[in-house]
Steps between C-alpha positions, in 0.01 A plus 500: 500500500785730582640453148163593349483817707860593428432459127201735528727752672777460241245554222388822669152356554309711755316184614814383681468741793129427538554126503788520750272709722212249470724207592670677791167623637356149469794352687454748783121544512340214307361506149323813377125515548462706182397251227669715236836426666450139611229248415433136427492384140154376409397200299615141506842585353570759768387285792724561801699778330516868585669798344666820610436773245630853446315783331720461194408135456803313637392187684644237726307175524511319833334249729488437873684230691350526845578864589781538247455652159681308227556709187512302177607764249454854379337643188622841387207587273156345505399347169155337511580243230806383691355507851354147488849367426637698794237350729584151372869569567419611855294185558792283380735681739249458782461126429879453493526689830239274661677186371835620632341592832342152530840343431662729761732645236422866563750734654379844582708772338447861584633746247693792639328830449 
């Protein structure tokens, strides 16, 4: 996730600062209650997935593991035709995470900020 955000910054994308702020605020205070900034993805494909979203359209798809938020990947610009593929990608990452967790192969890594 850090690489995604650093790329936004390097590209001069104004969404970077907003997304950093959303993630830091969520870590300190819980997820935003404003559905324009954080909400669950509807439909069968989006089951169990949520997204952080900035005003400019950058998104980070995530899911919950108990009280932890697990971010799957970031999307710099929302493209409706491509979004189903992004949701499918997030579901594959989530499934792999659950399999690794069941096999006790997960090691928690916190990225330095």
